[in-house]
LOLUM-38384 format. One record per atom (N, C-alpha, C, CB): z, y, x; residue in one letter. Coordinates in steps of 0.02 Angstrom, whole numbers, plus 32768, in hexadecimal, padded with zeros to 4 digits. Atoms other than C-alpha are relative to their C-alpha. Glycine has a CB too. Example, Ala and Ser with C-alpha at 12.3 -4.5 7.8 and 13.67 -1.06 7.14 Angstrom:
# residues 2
80007FC5802Da 81867F1F8267a 8000803C802Da 803E80017FCEa 7FFD7FC57FD6s 81657FCB82ACs 802580377FD9s 7FB980178014s 
# end
This chain:
# residues 242
80027FA08038m 7FFF80087FFFm 800080368026m 804E80197FCAm 7FF77FBD7FDAt 7FE080A98038t 8030801C801Et 7FF6802B7FE2t 7FC47FEA7FE2k 806480FD809Bk 800B80447FE6k 7FFC7FFE804Ck 7FED7FB88023p 80B881AB8068p 800B8002804Ap 804380137FBBp 80107FE87FBFi 80C9822A8107i 80517FD68018i 7FF18065800Ai 7FDC80207FEFk 814381D1817Ck 801C803B802Ck 7FE97FC18016k 7FCB7FBC7FF4k 81CB82608198k 80297FF7804Fk 804980017FB6k 7FB9801F7FCFa 824D820E8236a 7FE47FB3800Aa 80607FFF7FCDa 800A80497FE6g 824F816C829Bg 7FB680108041g 7FE67FBE7FABg 80367FE77FB9f 81B981A5831Df 7FF97FC48029f 80248044803Af 7FF580357FCEa 818A810F839Da 7FE980208054a 7FCA7FB87FE6a 80357FCB7FB7q 812F81968414q 801D804B8006q 7F9780137FE6q 7FE37FB18016g 817A824C8424g 7FCB801A8015g 804780258022g 80397FDA801Fi 80ED82C48424i 7FF38029805Bi 801E80407FA8i 80317FF57FB4y 80EC82E584F4y 80007FB9801Ay 8027803C8045y 7FF1802C7FD6e 80E482378516e 7FAB7FD97FF7e 804E7FD47FEBe 803980257FEEq 804681CF8522q 801D7FAD7FF7q 7FE480198052q 7FFA80438008s 8028810184EDs 7FB67FC9803Ds 7FF67FFB7F9Fs 803E803A7FE1s 7FBF8060853Bs 7FDE7FF17FBFs 80207FAB8029s 7FF5801A8044t 7FDD80268489t 801580187FCBt 801E7FDA8001t 80087FBB8039a 7FD3806A83F4a 80567FF47FC4a 7F957FEE7FBBa 7FCF7FD8802Dk 808380988398k 7FF980237FC9k 80188026801Ck 7FFF7FD38021e 804281028320e 7FCF7FEA7FC1e 7FF2803A8029e 80367FE58024t 7FC980E8828Et 7FD68037800Ct 8013800B7FD0t 80227FBC7FE4l 7F2A816082C8l 7FFF801F7FC8l 7FB67FFF8022l 80057FDC8044g 7F2D81F68251g 803E80117FF0g 7FE37FD87FC7g 7FDF7FF48017t 7FD081EB8235t 8015805A8003t 80227FD08010t 7FF37FC98025i 802482928216i 804E801D801Ei 7FFD7FE97FAEi 7FBA7FE47FE9r 80CA82E18273r 800E802F7FFBr 80127FFE8032r 7FC87FA7800Ew 813B8380824Fw 80287FFD8031w 803D800D7FB2w 7FC17FF07FF2t 81A683BD829Ft 8003804B7FD9t 800E7FFD8052t 7FE97FF7803Fq 822A842B8248q 7FED806F803Cq 806F7FC87FDBq 800F7FB78017d 81D484DF8292d 7FCA80117FFEd 8018802E8020d 803D800B7FF6g 813A84B2824Dg 7FB77FF48005g 80067FFA8003g 803280017FDBr 80CA847782BDr 7FFA7FB47FE8r 80088017804Er 801E803F8016a 805383DA829Da 7FEA7FD98032a 7FCC80097FD6a 8019801C7FBAf 801E834B830Af 7FD57FB57FCBf 80597FE5804Bf 800D8031802Br 7FB082AF82E2r 80037FD08053r 7FAF800A7FC2r 802B803B7FBBy 7FA182198349y 7FB17FE27FF1y 80357FA78008y 802D80067FE3s 7F2B81EC83A1s 7FE47FC98042s 800280348008s 802280277FB3l 7EAD81808424l 7FC5801E802El 7FDD7FB67FECl 802F7FDD7FEEa 7E5C81D984A0a 7FC17FC88035a 802980428025a 805280007FFAs 7D9981AC84C8s 7FE9800C804Bs 7FDD80417FD0s 801380147FE6e 7DB781F68564e 804C80298031e 7FB480017FFDe 7FDE7FDF8002a 7E47825085D2a 7FE6804B8001a 80257FEB8025a 7FEA7FB5800Fl 7E8982FD858Bl 8038801F8028l 801880057FBAl 7FD57FE97FE7t 7ED1837F85CBt 802380407FD7t 7FE9800A803Dt 7FDB7FC08036h 7F5584028572h 7FDF801D7FFAh 8035802C800Bh 7FFE7FA08033g 7F44849A8503g 7FA37FED7FFAg 80228078804Fg 803080078014k 7E7E845984FDk 800D7FE17FC1k 7FDB7FE78028k 801280178056m 7E3284328459m 7FE47FB37FFAm 7FBA80387FDCm 8011804D7FFBt 7E0183778431t 7FC480117FB6t 80577FB77FF2t 80308010803Dh 7D6F835683AEh 80097FAB7FEAh 7FA78012801Ah 800C803B801Fa 7D5282B48337a 7FA27FE8802Ba 800580147F99a 8050801E7FE2t 7CA9823E838Et 7FF07FE97FAAt 80037FA68050t 80268002802Cq 7C2D82238317q 80157F9D7FD5q 7FAD8016802Bq 7FF480597FF1l 7C39817682B1l 7FA97FEA800Al 802E7FC97FA6l 8044802C7FE0n 7BBF80F782C9n 7FAC7FF37FC0n 802C7F9C8013n 801E802D803Da 7B1280F6824Aa 80087FAB7FF9a 7FB3800A8004a 800680438012a 7B188036825Ba 804A7FD77FDBa 7FE97FDE8047a 7FAF80248019h 7BC28022820Ah 7FFE802C7FB0h 805D801F8046h 7FE37FCE802Fl 7B8780A9817Dl 7FB87FD27FC1l 7FFA80728022l 802F80088043d 7B1B809080D4d 7FF47FAF800Ad 7FAC80357FFEd 8010805A8006e 7B2F7FBC80D9e 80237FE67FBFe 80267FCB8048e 8016803A804Dd 7B137F508037d 80377FBE8009d 7F947FD38006d 7FC3802F800Ci 7BA47EF27FE1i 7FCC7FD67FF5i 803E800C7FC5i 802F804F8002l 7B5C7E3F8002l 80237FCE7FC1l 800B7FCC805Cl 7FE080348024a 7BC07DEE7F8Fa 803F80187FCDa 80197FCE8036a 80077FC68035a 7C177E447EE5a 80507FEB8024a 7FDB7FFD7F9Ba 7FDF7FF58005v 7CC87E7A7F07v 803F80087FA9v 7FE6801F8025v 7FFD7FF08043e 7D3E7E6A7E68e 806880328015e 7FF47F9C7FBDe 7FCC7FEF800Bv 7DE27ECF7E40v 804D7FFA8016v 7FF67FF67FDBv 7FAC80167FE6g 7E857EC87EA4g 7FF07FD7802Cg 80397FDA7FCAg 8007802A7FCAk 7E417E7D7F42k 800F802C8023k 7FC87FDC8011k 7FE27FE57FB6s 7E897EB97FDFs 7FDE7FFA8038s 803B7FE28013s 800A80207FB5t 7E417E58805Et 7FA67FF88009t 802F7FA48006t 804A800D8020l 7D6E7E5E8070l 7FD97FEA8049l 7FD980537FD4l 803A80077FEFd 7CE07E1580C2d 7FBF80178018d 7FFB7FF37FE7d 80307FD58014l 7C767E8080EBl 7FAC7FDC8045l 802C8066800Dl 801680207FCEt 7BCC7E688152t 7FC980548027t 7FD27FA97FDFt 80197FD77FDBv 7B967EEE81D3v 7FCC7FE08037v 803680228018v 804180287FD9t 7AD37ECB81F9t 7FF1801D8055t 7FAF80127FCBt 802A7FF27FB0a 7AAC7F3082A1a 80398047800Ca 7F88801D7FFBa 7FD77FBF7FF0g 7AFF7FAB8309g 80267FFA8060g 804E80017FB6g 7FB67FEF7FCFk 7BA77FBE8377k 80347FC17FEEk 802E80587FE5k 7FBB80237FFDa 7C2F7F458396a 8031802B7FFCa 800D7FDA803Aa 7F977FF28023i 7CEC7F578346i 80217FDF8027i 80247FDD7FAAi 7FC3801B7FE3v 7D6C7F2A8395v 804780027FD2v 800A80288042v 7FC78009803Ee 7E137EE5834De 800D80437FEDe 804A7FDB8016e 7FD17FC78012g 7E6E7F5B82F1g 7FEA804F7FEEg 802B80058039g 80237FB77FE5e 7DF77FED831Fe 8005802D7FBCe 7FA37FF8801De 7FFF7FE5802Bl 7DE780198262l 805A800D7FCAl 7FC47FDB7FE8l 7FBE800D800Dr 7EA680218241r 7FFD804B7FFAr 80337FD58035r 7FFA7FBE7FFAg 7EC480C681F0g 7FBC80367FFAg 802080058040g 80277FD38026g 7E2480F081B4g 7FEA7FCF7FC4g 7FC08023802Dg 800880018041y 7DB580C5811Ay 7FD17FE17FF5y 7FFE80337FE4y 8036802C8008f 7D61804180B0f 7FD780397FD6f 80137FB27FDAf 7FFB7FD88029m 7CEF80BD8041m 7FC780077FE2m 801780308013m 8037802B8016v 7C6080977FC0v 7FD880407FE7v 80147FBF7FC4v 80067FA97FEFr 7BEF81157FDCr 7FB07FFF7FB0r 7FD7801C8086r 80227FFD804Ed 7B5C80DA7F2Bd 80307FC27FE5d 7F9B7FEC7FFAd 800C80258032e 7B4680647EACe 805D7FE97FD6e 7FCB7FBD8026e 7FD080048020a 7BDB80017E41a 80387FFF8051a 7FF97FBD7FC4a 7FC67FD17FDBg 7C8F80537E7Fg 7FEE802B802Eg 80317FDD8024g 80167FBA7FF3q 7C3380E97EC5q 803A80258025q 7FEC80277FBAq 7FA97FAB7FE5g 7CBE81657F10g 804E7FE98013g 802180417FA1g 7FB67FFF7FF8q 7D4F81037F3Dq 80187FFA803Fq 801F7FCF7FDEq 7FF57FEA7FAEt 7DA0811A7FEEt 805C7FD57FEDt 7FFA807D801Ct 7FB3803C8012l 7E30809C8007l 800F7FF4805Dl 7FE17F8E7FC1l 7FD4801C7FCAq 7E90809480B4q 7FFE7FD68029q 80277FF07FF3q 7FF680507FE3i 7E677FF78138i 80437FFB8024i 7FC17FE7803Bi 7FB480087FE9a 7F157FA98179a 7FE07FC28039a 80497FE37FB5a 7FF280257FCBg 7EB07F2B81E8g 7FAC7FF77FF5g 80407FBD7FFDg 804980348010n 7DF77EEE8212n 80067FC38046n 7F9D803E8009n 8015803B7FB2s 7DC97E6782A2s 7FBB80148015s 7FF87F9B7FEBs 802C7FD87FCBa 7D497E788326a 7FB87FE87FE1a 800E7FE7805Ca 803B80038010i 7C9A7E7982F9i 7FC1801E8061i 8003803E7FABi 801D7FF77FCFs 7BFB7E76838Bs 7FD4802D7FE4s 7FEB7FC98021s 80317FCF7FF5a 7B777EF083ADa 7FC07FED7FD1a 7FEE80038050a 80558014801Bs 7AED7E7A835Ds 800F80077FACs 7FDB7F9A801Bs 801E7FFB8036g 7B2B7E7F82B4g 80397F9F7FE1g 7F9280088011g 7FD580458025t 7BB97DF48258t 800980127FCCt 80457FE48017t 7FBD7FE3802Dv 7C3F7DF881EBv 804480188000v 800E7FE17FE3v 7FA87FE27FFCi 7CDB7E6881EDi 801D7FF37FC3i 800D8057800Ci 7FC0800E8033q 7D7D7E37818Cq 8013804B7FF7q 80477FCA8023q 7FC77FBE7FFCl 7DE27ED08151l 80217FF37FD3l 7FED804B7FF8l 7FBB8000801Aa 7E7D7EDC8114a 8001803F7FDDa 80397FF98037a 7FF37FAC802Dl 7E997F788088l 8069801E8005l 7FE37FE77F83l 7F9A7FDF8002e 7F577FD58079e 7FF77FFB7FB2e 802080728027e 801F7FFC805Cd 7EED7FE27FC0d 80077FEC7FE3d 7FD37FFA7FE2d 802F8025802Ep 7EB67F6C7F2Fp 7FB480227FF7p 80247FFE7FB7p 80237FFB802Di 7E0B7F807F11i 800B80217FC0i 7FF37FD07FFAi 7FF97FDE8049v 7E027FF17E5Ev 7FC97FF47FD1v 8005804D8005v 802B7FF08022t 7D687FFD7E2Dt 7FBD7FB38022t 7FF4805F800Et 803D80417FDCa 7CEF7F3A7E3Ca 7FBC801C802Aa 7FD67FCD7FB5a 80407FD87FF1l 7C6C7F3A7EBAl 7FCC7FBA7FF5l 7FFF802B805Bl 803C80338017t 7BBD7EE07E93t 7FE17FFE803Bt 7FCB80147FC1t 80347FF87FC2t 7B407EC17F14t 7FC480248015t 7FEB7FD38008t 80077FB17FF7a 7AF47F6C7EF1a 80128022800Ba 7FF9801D7FEBa 7FB97FE27FE1s 7B797F9E7F39s 7FF1802C8040s 80377FC08018s 7FFC7FEC7F9Ee 7B7E80137FF4e 803480087FFDe 7FDD8042802De 7FBE7FFD7FDFf 7C0180238046f 7FFB8020804Bf 801E7FB68002f 800B7FDF7FB2d 7C34808680FDd 80527FF8800Fd 7FDC80638006d 7FBE7FFD7FF4l 7CA88059816Fl 800E802A8038l 80197FC38009l 7FD87FB97FC9v 7D0D811481D6v 803E7FEB7FFBv 7FFE805E7FE4v 7FDF7FE57FBBr 7D66810A8258r 8047804A7FD5r 7FA280328045r 7FCD7FB18007s 7E0781958250s 7FEB80208024s 804D8008800Fs 800D7FD77FE2p 7DD282278279p 8029800D8055p 8007802C7FCDp 7FCB7FEC7FAEw 7E6682198311w 7FE27FA78035w 80917FFD7FE1w 8019801C7FCBf 7DF981868358f 7FE18005803Cf 7FEE7FEC7FF1f 802D7FE67FE6d 7DB281AD83EEd 8006804B801Cd 7FD47FF67FD7d 801B7FA67FF4v 7DCD826283FCv 800480078061v 8054804F7FCBv 80267FED7FCBa 7D7E82B78497a 7FFF80578013a 7FBC7FE47FEEa 801D7FA37FF3l 7D61837584D4l 7FC480137FE4l 7FF080198052l 802F7FE08009s 7D0483D4847Es 7FBA80288027s 801E801A7FEBs 80287FB27FE9t 7C62844384B2t 7FDE80007FD8t 7FD680108041t 80107FE6802Ct 7C1784578414t 801580167FBDt 7FE27FEC8000t 7FBD7FD58016d 7C5984DB8397d 7FF07FC27FA4d 7FF280867FFCd 800580258064e 7C0C845882F3e 80287FBE7FF7e 7FA07FDE7FE1e 7FE280558002n 7C7583C7832Fn 805080067FD5n 80127FDA8069n 7FCC7FFB801Ff 7D10839982C4f 804B7FFC800Df 7FF67FE17FE1f 7FC880127FC4a 7DA883CB8320a 80307FCE7FEFa 802C803C8015a 7FC0804B8021t 7E368344830Ct 804E802F8050t 7FC67F628027t 7FB280007FDFg 7EC683AF8384g 7FFC80298037g 801E7FB7801Ag 7FFF7FEF7FC9i 7F0C83E08414i 804C7FD1802Bi 7FFF80547FF9i 7FD380127FF1p 7F74838884B1p 803B80208019p 7FF07FE18018p 7FC97FD37FDDl 802383B984EDl 7FEB80048034l 80437FED8006l 7FFB80157FCEi 8001835A8570i 7FC37FDD8027i 802F7FE07FF5i 804480257FECn 7F8082FF85F4n 7FF37FC17FD1n 80027FE58051n 8018804B7FFFv 7F38825885BDv 7FDC7FD27FEFv 80147FE87FF7v 802B80307FD3t 7F0D81D28614t 7FB07FC97FC2t 80527FBB802Bt 806480288021s 7E39819785C8s 803B7F8F7FC9s 7F957FCE80ABs 7FF880108015t 7E5D811E853Et 80687FEF7FD7t 7FCF7FE9801Ct 7FB17FF57FF3y 7F24812D8522y 800080297FC1y 801D80298050y 7FDB7FD38053y 7F8B81728468y 8005801D802Cy 80457FF27FC2y 7FDD7FB28018c 7FBC82218447c 800780097FD6c 7FED80358006c 7FEE7FB1802Ew 7FF082AF83FAw 8000802C7FF1w 801280187FF8w 80237FBD7FFDv 7F7F832E83C9v 800A80387FD5v 7FC37FF67FF9v 80037FD38039q 7FB583D7837Bq 7FDA80247FC2q 8009801C8014q 803B7FF68023t 7F5583F682E6t 8028805C7FD6t 7FEA7FA67FBFt 7FDE7FEB8030h 7FC78481828Eh 80268035802Dh 80277FC87FD7h 7FCF7FDF7FFDg 8029851B82C3g 7FF280188061g 80467FCF7FE1g 80157FDC7FBEv 804A8579836Bv 7FEF7FD3804Bv 80408031800Ev 8003802D7FDFv 7FFA853883F7v 7FEE8024803Fv 7FD87FCE7FE7v 800580037FCCs 7FC9855484BDs 7FB57FEB7FF8s 80337FDB801Fs 806680478003a 7EED854184B1a 7FC7803F8034a 7FBB7FF77F69a 802A7FE47FAEl 7E6F8570853El 7FE480307FB3l 7FB07FB68049l 80337FC28013i 7E12860B8507i 7FB980118005i 8011802D801Ci 80377FF77FE3a 7D6686228509a 7FDC80547FE7a 7FD47FBA7FEBa 80217FB7800Eg 7D2C86F48506g 804E801B7FEFg 7FB880087FB4g 7FC77FCC7FFEt 7DAB877084D1t 800980177FA2t 7FE38051803Ft 800D7FF6804Bp 7DC6875F8411p 803D80057FFBp 7FDC7FCE7FD0p 7FD17FCC800Ca 7E2887E683D3a 80367FE97FBFa 7FD280457FEFa 7FCB801F8023v 7EDA87C78379v 7FEB7FFD7FB0v 80448029800Ev 800F7FF88013g 7EC7878182E1g 7FBA7FC27FE2g 800C80328016g 805580158003s 7E05873282F3s 80197FB67FDEs 7FC77FFA8061s 7FFC803C8003s 7DEB868D82AFs 7FD27FDB803Cs 7FF07FF17FBBs 801D800F7FD6l 7DB786118327l 7FEF7FC97FECl 801880068032l 8036805C7FE4i 7D3A8571834Ai 80017FE28027i 7FC17FF5800Di 800F80237FA8l 7D07851083CFl 7FDF80287FFDl 7FE17FB5801El 80297FD47FCDs 7CB3854D845As 7FCE7FCC8026s 8035802B803As 804180297FEAa 7C1D850484C0a 803780048042a 7F9E80278001a 7FBB80097FACt 7CCD850A8554t 80157FBE7FFEt 805D80367FFEt 7FE380237FFCe 7CFF846A855Ae 803680207FEFe 7FFA7FE2802Be 7F987FEE8019g 7DB3846E84F7g 8015803A7FF0g 803E7FF9803Cg 801B7FB98012a 7D97851D84D5a 800080117FB3a 7FB38007801Aa 800D7FDD8052l 7D9D8581842Cl 7FF1804E801El 80597FFD7FBCl 800D7FAB8001a 7D4F86248409a 800280147FC5a 7FBE801D801Ba 7FEB7FD1804Dv 7D4386B58385v 7FC37FE57FC3v 7FF3806F800Fv 803A801F8035v 7CD8868782F7v 7FD380317FF5v 80197FE67FB7v 80417FB77FFAa 7C2386EF82F2a 8003802E7FC8a 7FA97FE67FFBa 80077FE18059t 7C068778826Ft 7FDB7FD47FB7t 7FCA80498006t 801580298013d 7B9386FA8224d 80097FB67FFCd 7FE1800E800Dd 7FE7803E7FFCv 7BEC86498214v 7FDD7FD27FD1v 804680037FF5v 80398046801Cd 7B7E85BC81EFd 803B7FE87FD8d 7FD97FB78045d 7FDE8026803Ev 7BAF85408170v 80287FC7802Bv 7FC27FDA7FC0v 7FC2803D7FDFd 7BD8849B81EBd 802180308047d 7FCC7F9C8026d 7F9F7FFB7FA9v 7C6E84FE8288v 802180107FC9v 8011805A805Fv 7FDE8009803Bp 7CF084E78220p 802D802D8030p 80157FB17FDCp 7FEC80027FD9i 7D88854F8259i 803C7FE07FF6i 7FFA802E8015i 7FCB80168025v 7E1785288294v 803E8012801Dv 7FFC7FBD7FF7v 7F8E7FEA800Bg 7EBA85A082B9g 7FDF803B800Eg 805F7FDD804Ag 7FFD7FC08004t 7EC6865882D6t 80318011803Ft 801680187FB8t 7FEF7FD87FB9i 7ED786BE8388i 803E80437FE1i 7FA1802B8028i 7FE87FD08026w 7F708727835Cw 803480048032w 80107FF47FB3w 7FD97FF87FCAg 8000877E83C8g 7FD48036802Fg 80117FB78022g 803D7FF87FA2a 7F7B87B8844Aa 7FC47FDA8009a 80287FDD8052a 803D8005800Fv 7EDC87CB8472v 7FF17FD5802Av 7FDC80337FFEv 7FF2805E7FC8g 7EA3871A84C8g 7FD980288039g 7FC27F937FDCg 7FFD7FDE7FC5v 7E6787308573v 7FBF7FBB801Ev 8060800A8028v 803280167FDAd 7DC386DB85ADd 80217FBE8045d 7FDD804F801Fd 7FF8804B7FE2t 7DEB861285FEt 804780028005t 7FD97FEC804Et 7FC37FFF7FDEe 7EA2863385F4e 80227FE17FAEe 801C805A8029e 7FD580398022y 7F2285E28575y 802780207FDAy 802B7FD2802By 7FE47FDA8031c 7F46864284E4c 803E7FFA7FD6c 7FDA80027FDEc 8004801A803Cp 7FAD86418452p 7FED7FEA7FCFp 800780087FF3p 80287FF88047v 7F6D85FC83CDv 801C7FE77FB2v 7FBF7FD6800Bv 7FE780298014f 7F8E85C68321f 7FCA7FD87FD0f 803B80187FE9f 804280228017l 7F39853882DFl 7FEF7FE67FCAl 7FF27FD5801Dl 80058010804Bq 7F0484FA8231q 7FCA7FDD7FF1q 7FFE80397FD5q 802D80388015i 7EB98462822Fi 80137FCF7FCDi 7FF27FDA8035i 7FD980108037d 7F35842481C1d 802C801A7FDFd 80157FDB8005d 
# end
C-alpha cells in the first residue's frame, strides 16, 4: 500500500552517502527549518552546491502493449518489454507503472519492486504498492517510469528537470539526499538580481536568471534572495522544486 510521508527514523543523514539504498528513491524529508530533501541515486560524481537533473526515460520502456488481460485487484504483473535497455533488479522501486492508452488508461501505480531483464527484451515481473483499480485488456498500453531521483546527474541544459542540490560531494553510483526546497548555497551563472527567478544554465550545475521571454519548457527552480548573485560563486538561493 502507498506509504504516507515519513517524518522520522531515517537510516541515512543528509550529510551522508551510502553504497546501498537505505530509503525508497524519491522519499521526501523535511527539516524543522522548512528545507526539503529527496533521496537519490547519483549516476556520476556530484558536487555540493551544484544542481542535479533527472536522466531521460528510455523509449523502449514506454508505450508497450499488455499481452495478457489484468483483472482489478492484481498487484503483481508479468510484462513483456520488447526491446531496448536492460533493467536491473530493484531499479524501478519508487517508480511508476502507468497505463497510457485504451482500457484502464490514466492509472498511476507505484512500483514496490521488479525483476531484472536484459536489453534484448524479455518478461519483467513487477510488484505494485497498490493493486490495479481498472482492468486492463490486450489493447492496453503501459509505461515503466523510473523515479526522477534515479541516476541524477549534473545539469548543463536549461530544459532538464531539476532534481536538487546535494550538501556533500557524492561518489558515482552512491545514494544521497539532494535539497529541493528552502535556503541553500548554489552555484550561480551571471549576476541575477534579488528576487529573480532562477533556471538551470549551460554551466554545469549552475543556476541562472530566467529570460524575459520564457520558453515553456524551461522550469523555474528557485529565487535569488538577500543579495545579487555573483557569477561562478555560490550564493544564497531559495529552492522551490518541491
